[in-house]
C-alpha positions in Angstrom: -173.9 127.9 23.9 -176.2 129.8 21.7 -177.0 129.6 18.0 -174.6 132.4 17.2 -171.6 130.6 18.6 -170.5 128.6 15.5 -170.8 131.7 13.3 -168.7 133.8 15.6 -166.2 130.9 16.0 -165.6 131.0 12.2 -165.2 134.8 12.1 -168.7 135.4 10.7 -170.2 138.5 12.4 -173.1 137.7 14.6 -175.4 139.5 17.0 -176.5 137.9 20.3 -179.4 139.4 22.2 -180.2 138.0 25.6 -182.4 139.4 28.3 -181.2 137.2 31.1 -182.5 134.3 32.9 -185.7 134.2 34.9 -187.4 131.9 37.3 -189.0 129.8 34.6 -186.0 129.8 32.1 -185.8 126.5 30.3 -188.5 124.9 32.5 -191.9 123.5 31.6 -193.4 126.5 33.5 -191.8 128.9 30.8 -195.2 129.3 29.1 -196.5 131.8 26.6 -198.7 133.6 29.1 -195.5 135.1 30.6 -194.5 136.8 27.4 -194.6 140.6 27.5 -195.7 141.3 23.9 -195.1 145.0 23.9 -191.6 144.6 25.2 -191.0 141.7 22.8 -192.1 144.0 19.9 -189.7 146.7 21.0 -186.8 144.2 21.3 -187.6 142.7 17.9 -187.6 146.1 16.3 -184.2 146.9 18.0 -182.7 143.7 16.7 -184.0 144.2 13.2 -182.9 147.8 12.9 -179.5 147.1 14.4 -178.9 144.1 12.1 -180.2 146.2 9.1 -177.8 149.0 9.8 -174.8 146.7 10.4 -175.5 144.7 7.2 -175.8 147.8 5.1 -172.7 149.6 6.2 -170.1 150.8 3.7 -167.4 149.0 5.6 -167.7 145.6 7.3 -167.6 145.7 11.1 -164.5 144.4 12.9 -164.8 141.0 14.4 -163.2 140.4 17.8 -161.0 137.4 17.5 -161.2 136.1 21.1 -159.5 132.8 21.7 -161.8 129.9 22.6 -162.0 129.0 26.3 -160.8 132.5 27.4 -162.8 135.1 29.2 -163.0 138.8 28.1 
């Protein structure tokens, strides 16, 4: 589970960004030299602007109330 899980579980809107797994995911070989900084900057800006827009909407976004242990 990710950090957003407990927020979503309690109906608190959350955003989860994930770019997928890779060969070094969660391994000691997942080192900083493999970071693509230009892509990281673009993704960070996307996350910021999306969160900013959602947080400053006139109306709150709707929260999907999926049952725990069910798949979409």
